[in-house]
C-alpha positions as CSV (number, residue, x, y, z in Angstrom):
1,M,0.0,0.0,0.0
2,S,1.5,3.3,-1.1
3,K,1.9,6.3,1.5
4,N,-1.1,8.0,0.0
5,F,-3.3,5.1,0.8
6,H,-1.8,4.8,4.4
7,L,-2.9,8.7,4.6
8,V,-6.4,8.1,3.4
9,I,-6.9,5.3,6.1
10,S,-5.5,7.5,8.8
11,A,-7.8,10.2,7.8
12,A,-10.8,8.0,7.8
13,R,-9.8,7.0,11.5
14,E,-9.3,10.7,12.6
15,F,-12.7,11.9,10.9
16,A,-14.5,9.0,12.7
17,Q,-13.1,10.1,16.0
18,L,-14.6,13.6,15.4
19,Q,-17.5,14.2,17.7
20,R,-18.8,17.3,15.9
21,P,-17.2,17.8,12.8
22,S,-17.5,21.2,11.0
23,F,-18.7,21.7,7.5
24,S,-15.3,22.4,6.1
25,Q,-13.9,19.1,7.8
26,K,-16.6,17.1,6.4
27,L,-16.0,18.6,2.9
28,Q,-12.2,18.0,3.3
29,F,-12.4,14.5,4.2
30,Q,-15.1,13.8,1.4
31,D,-12.7,15.3,-1.2
32,L,-9.8,13.4,0.0
33,L,-11.5,10.1,-0.1
34,S,-13.2,10.8,-3.3
35,A,-10.0,11.4,-5.0
36,Y,-8.4,8.2,-4.1
37,L,-11.5,5.8,-3.8
38,D,-11.4,4.7,-7.4
39,N,-7.8,3.5,-7.1
40,L,-7.8,2.1,-3.5
41,P,-7.1,-1.7,-3.0
42,V,-10.1,-3.7,-2.0
43,E,-8.8,-4.5,1.4
44,D,-8.4,-0.7,2.0
45,I,-12.1,0.2,0.9
46,T,-13.1,-2.7,3.4
47,S,-11.0,-1.2,6.2
48,I,-12.5,2.5,5.6
49,C,-16.0,1.0,5.5
50,N,-15.3,-0.8,9.0
51,I,-13.9,2.5,10.4
52,L,-16.9,4.4,9.4
53,A,-19.4,1.9,10.4
54,S,-20.5,3.4,13.5
55,C,-20.0,7.0,12.4
56,T,-23.1,9.3,12.4
57,H,-21.6,12.2,10.5
58,V,-20.5,10.7,7.1
59,P,-21.5,13.1,4.4
60,R,-24.3,11.4,2.4
61,S,-22.7,11.6,-1.0
62,L,-19.7,9.8,0.2
63,I,-21.1,7.2,2.2
64,M,-23.5,6.5,-0.8
65,K,-20.3,6.0,-3.0
66,L,-18.8,3.6,-0.4
67,C,-22.1,1.7,-0.1
68,K,-22.3,1.0,-4.0
69,Q,-19.1,-0.7,-3.9
70,D,-19.0,-4.5,-3.8
71,A,-21.3,-5.7,-1.0
72,N,-18.5,-7.8,0.6
73,N,-16.3,-4.7,1.0
74,C,-19.2,-2.4,2.4
75,R,-20.9,-4.9,4.3
76,S,-20.1,-3.2,7.8
77,L,-21.8,0.1,6.4
78,L,-24.8,-1.6,4.9
79,L,-25.5,-3.5,8.1
80,T,-24.8,-1.2,10.8
81,S,-24.3,2.5,9.6
82,P,-26.6,5.0,11.3
83,A,-25.8,7.5,8.6
84,L,-27.8,5.5,6.2
85,Q,-31.5,7.0,6.1
86,E,-34.7,5.5,4.7
87,A,-34.4,7.0,1.5
88,D,-30.7,6.1,1.0
89,L,-31.6,2.2,2.0
90,A,-34.4,2.4,-0.7
91,E,-31.9,3.8,-3.2
92,L,-29.4,1.1,-2.7
93,I,-32.0,-1.6,-3.0
94,E,-33.4,-0.4,-6.3
95,G,-30.1,1.0,-7.6
96,T,-28.1,-2.2,-7.2
97,K,-28.6,-4.9,-9.9
98,Q,-27.5,-7.8,-7.6
99,L,-29.1,-9.1,-4.6
100,D,-25.8,-9.0,-2.4
101,H,-26.6,-5.5,-1.1
102,A,-30.2,-6.2,-0.4
103,R,-29.2,-9.2,1.5
104,V,-27.0,-7.4,3.8
105,I,-29.4,-4.6,4.4
106,A,-32.3,-7.1,5.1
107,R,-30.0,-7.9,8.5
108,R,-30.2,-4.3,9.8
109,T,-32.0,-3.9,13.0
110,N,-35.1,-1.4,13.0
111,L,-35.8,-1.4,9.4
112,P,-38.5,1.2,8.3
113,P,-41.6,-0.6,7.0
114,S,-41.2,0.9,3.6
115,V,-37.7,-0.7,3.4
116,S,-39.0,-4.1,4.6
117,A,-41.7,-4.0,2.0
118,L,-39.2,-3.0,-0.8
119,L,-37.0,-6.0,0.3
120,R,-40.1,-8.2,0.2
121,E,-40.8,-7.2,-3.3
122,L,-37.5,-8.9,-4.5
123,E,-39.0,-12.3,-3.7
124,D,-35.5,-13.7,-2.7
125,E,-35.3,-16.6,-0.3
126,K,-32.2,-15.2,1.7
127,V,-33.7,-11.9,2.1
128,D,-36.9,-13.1,3.3
129,R,-35.3,-15.2,5.8
130,A,-33.4,-12.3,7.2
131,L,-36.6,-10.3,7.5
132,D,-38.4,-13.0,9.3
133,L,-35.7,-13.2,11.9
134,R,-35.8,-9.5,12.7
135,Q,-39.8,-9.2,12.6
136,R,-40.2,-10.9,15.8
137,P,-40.6,-8.5,18.8
138,L,-37.8,-7.8,21.2
139,I,-37.9,-9.7,24.5
140,L,-36.8,-7.3,27.0
141,A,-35.5,-8.4,30.5
142,G,-37.9,-8.4,33.0
143,Q,-40.7,-9.2,30.7
144,D,-43.1,-12.0,31.7
145,A,-42.4,-14.9,29.5
146,A,-45.9,-16.2,29.8
147,N,-47.1,-12.6,28.3
148,S,-44.5,-12.1,26.0
149,G,-46.0,-14.4,23.2
150,E,-42.4,-15.2,22.1
151,I,-40.3,-16.8,24.8
152,G,-40.8,-20.4,24.9
153,E,-42.7,-20.7,21.8
154,D,-41.8,-23.0,19.0
155,S,-41.4,-20.2,16.5
156,V,-38.4,-18.7,18.6
157,D,-36.8,-22.3,19.3
158,G,-37.4,-23.3,15.6
159,A,-35.8,-19.9,14.3
160,F,-32.6,-20.5,16.2
161,L,-32.7,-24.2,15.2
162,D,-32.8,-23.3,11.5
163,L,-29.8,-21.0,12.1
164,C,-27.8,-24.0,13.2
165,V,-27.3,-24.9,9.4
166,E,-26.7,-21.3,8.1
167,D,-23.2,-20.6,6.8
168,S,-23.3,-16.9,7.8
169,D,-22.4,-16.1,11.5
170,I,-23.9,-12.7,10.9
171,L,-27.6,-14.0,11.0
172,I,-26.9,-15.7,14.5
173,Y,-25.6,-12.6,15.9
174,T,-28.4,-10.6,14.3
175,A,-31.0,-13.0,15.9
176,F,-29.6,-12.6,19.3
177,A,-29.6,-8.9,18.9
178,D,-33.3,-8.8,18.0
179,H,-34.4,-10.9,20.8
180,L,-32.1,-9.7,23.6
181,G,-32.4,-5.9,22.7
182,L,-28.6,-5.7,22.4
183,N,-26.4,-4.3,19.8
184,L,-24.8,-6.4,17.1
185,I,-21.4,-5.8,18.4
186,S,-22.4,-7.1,21.9
187,C,-24.0,-10.1,20.2
188,K,-20.9,-10.9,18.3
189,M,-19.0,-10.9,21.4
190,L,-21.6,-13.0,23.2
191,C,-21.3,-15.7,20.4
192,T,-17.6,-15.6,20.3
193,D,-17.0,-16.0,24.2
194,L,-17.4,-19.7,24.0
195,T,-15.9,-20.8,27.6
196,S,-18.1,-18.5,29.8
197,R,-21.6,-18.9,30.9
198,N,-22.7,-16.1,29.0
199,L,-23.9,-17.6,25.8
200,P,-26.0,-20.3,27.7
201,T,-27.5,-17.7,29.9
202,A,-28.7,-15.8,26.7
203,M,-30.1,-19.1,25.3
204,R,-31.8,-20.0,28.4
205,Y,-33.2,-16.6,28.8
206,L,-34.9,-17.0,25.4
207,N,-36.3,-20.5,26.7
208,L,-34.5,-22.6,23.6
209,S,-34.7,-26.1,24.3
210,E,-31.5,-28.0,25.7
211,D,-31.2,-29.6,22.3
212,T,-31.5,-26.4,20.2
213,A,-29.1,-24.6,22.7
214,W,-26.6,-27.4,22.3
215,R,-26.9,-27.5,18.5
216,L,-26.4,-23.9,18.4
217,Y,-23.4,-24.1,20.7
218,Q,-21.9,-26.7,18.3
219,R,-22.4,-24.5,15.4
220,L,-20.5,-21.5,17.0
221,A,-17.9,-23.5,18.8
222,K,-17.1,-26.6,16.5
223,S,-13.7,-27.3,17.7
224,E,-14.4,-26.5,21.3
225,A,-17.7,-28.6,21.4
226,R,-15.8,-31.7,20.3
227,K,-13.6,-31.6,23.3
228,P,-14.3,-34.5,25.9
229,G,-16.6,-33.5,28.6
230,V,-17.8,-30.3,27.0
231,A,-21.3,-31.8,26.1
232,D,-21.8,-32.8,29.8
233,A,-20.6,-29.5,31.1
234,F,-22.6,-27.5,28.8
235,S,-25.9,-29.8,29.7
236,A,-25.3,-29.2,33.7
237,T,-24.7,-25.5,33.2
238,Y,-27.9,-25.2,31.0
239,R,-30.0,-27.0,33.5
240,N,-28.8,-25.1,36.6
241,L,-29.5,-21.5,35.0
242,T,-32.8,-20.3,36.3
243,K,-35.2,-17.8,34.4
244,E,-34.7,-15.3,37.1
245,Q,-30.8,-15.5,37.0
246,C,-31.0,-15.1,33.2
247,R,-33.4,-12.1,33.5
248,T,-31.0,-10.3,35.9
249,V,-28.1,-10.8,33.7
250,I,-29.7,-9.9,30.4
251,S,-31.1,-6.9,32.4
252,E,-27.6,-5.9,33.5
253,W,-26.4,-6.0,29.8
254,Q,-29.2,-4.1,28.4
255,M,-28.5,-1.3,31.2
256,D,-24.8,-1.3,30.6
257,E,-25.4,-0.5,26.9
258,L,-28.3,2.2,27.8
259,V,-25.7,3.9,30.1
260,M,-22.8,3.8,27.4
261,A,-25.2,5.2,24.8
262,V,-26.2,8.0,27.1
263,R,-22.7,8.9,28.0
264,Y,-21.7,8.9,24.2
265,S,-24.7,11.1,23.2
266,S,-23.8,13.4,26.1
267,A,-20.1,13.6,25.1
268,A,-21.1,14.2,21.3
269,N,-23.2,17.1,22.3
270,Q,-20.2,18.8,24.2
271,S,-17.5,20.6,22.4
272,E,-15.1,19.6,25.2
273,P,-16.3,16.8,27.2
274,N,-16.2,17.0,31.0
275,K,-13.9,14.1,31.8
276,K,-14.2,14.5,35.6
277,S,-18.1,14.3,35.5
278,I,-17.9,11.2,33.2
279,K,-15.5,9.7,35.7
280,Q,-17.7,10.6,38.7
281,T,-20.6,9.0,37.1
282,A,-18.9,5.8,36.5
């Protein structure tokens, strides 16, 4: 990678860290990236998209250029970028000739009804499957399972059982995000932390059957699940988890995310964050 390409990635990192960039800063970054975008190596485009995936202030024209790259390269933007608005998603679905972009967009959380309807019109099996996963209501901690209409029902257990044969890990992360009320990054960490009680706790909270929970664990932890004694240990852990324990843990995770979101929002609205007050709040 040339020195200039290094500078572009460094500029993307610096821009993503800005809390309230000025109009001139946005324009400068947009001009810089646009000048090099057509010549950047594929891996650098992917890196830039990953850097900007959680950034709220990416200029619209720039993020649309990035999102019209190959879907494998801009996947993180299509999946999580808060800068993409309803009209932007619709344009990407209608404007791309291939289904790859639509299949990733279908995995976003909180899709507007108009975008979901547009995706349904494609009549694509993978798009429909992703939409079906996220149309189930969120099950928030503390909600009575008997009144939720979801936890413990065959639809949830069956949905996760179906995911055990999916090639895409992101579908599993998304299903957990939708049902636990957590963000996608947290659920990815949950599904890759395979030696703690966190994953069994999440599955027990959703009232997955022990068989479905074990199959899902095997899907996520292929090598770990084959080790001697792991199946028995998983079964013992799963059976010993109570619903009340799981509700408490999930509630704590949700509250942690809420606190972090409030802190981030507060910091973003301050030109000079008050580090002392944040520390005192912690």
